[in-house]
N, C-alpha and C positions, 0 to 999 in steps of 0.2 A: 090191246087184248086184256081182258080182265084176269084177275088172280086165279079164279077157278079154272079158266081155260089153260093158263100156264101150268097149273098143278096137273091137270089131266094130260096135257102134252108132255110134261116132264116125266110123269109116270109111264106113259105109253112108250115114249122114245127111249127112256132109260132101260126099261124092261126088255124091249126088243134089242137094243144094243148089247146088253149083257148076255142075252141069249145067243146073239150072232158071234160076238167076240170070244175067241178061245181062251180058256184058262179060268181061274177063280178070281173074281174081283172083290169079293167080300162086300160088306155094307148091307144095310137093311133098306127099309121102306123110304126113309128120308134121303139116304145116299143115292138111291136109284132116282128119286124125283129130282134131286139137285143135279145129278149127272145129266138127266134129260133136259133140264132147263138150260144148263150150260151148253149142252149140245145144240139146242135150238138157237142160241146166240152164235155159236161157232159156225154152224151150218148156214144160218141166215146171213151172217157177215161174209162168208165165202161166196155164197150165191150172189149177194149184192156186189161184191168185188168183181165177179165174173161178168155179171150183166151190165154194170155201169162203169167199171174201171175205177171206182172210188172206194176207198176203205172207210166204211161207216158201220156202226154197231146197229144191226138189224136183227130182230128175232123172227123165227119162223112162225107161221100161223097154224091154227088148229084146222088144217085141211089135209087131204091125202098127200099132196106134194110137200106141204109143210112138215108133216110127220116124217116123210122120207128124208127131207133135209135135216130135220132134228136128229134122226137116227144116225145119219152119216156124221153129223157133228158130235154126237155122243160117243160114237166109235173112236173118233179122233181124240176126244177127251179121255176115254179109257186108255188109249195108247199113250197119251202124254202123261197121265197119272202113273202108268206102269213104268215109264222112263224115269220119273222123279222118285219113285219108291223102290228102285232096284236094290238098294242097300246091300 
């Protein structure tokens, strides 16, 4: 997938995940995009693990199911970030 598609997927998935997840996450435009891209990798890897039984780094694609998987991955990323920053 090219870089423009990753940016679009990252912005879309990050914004939806921040809207769904309760609480204030902070961060701006770049943080939302980065969160969505990380979410696409987390979600894609988890779906690949479920489908094939092998742990491999796979990113979600810019499709409806891919966005859904990326949003789920971004929610997991928000939750993990919250655990790390409890301070």
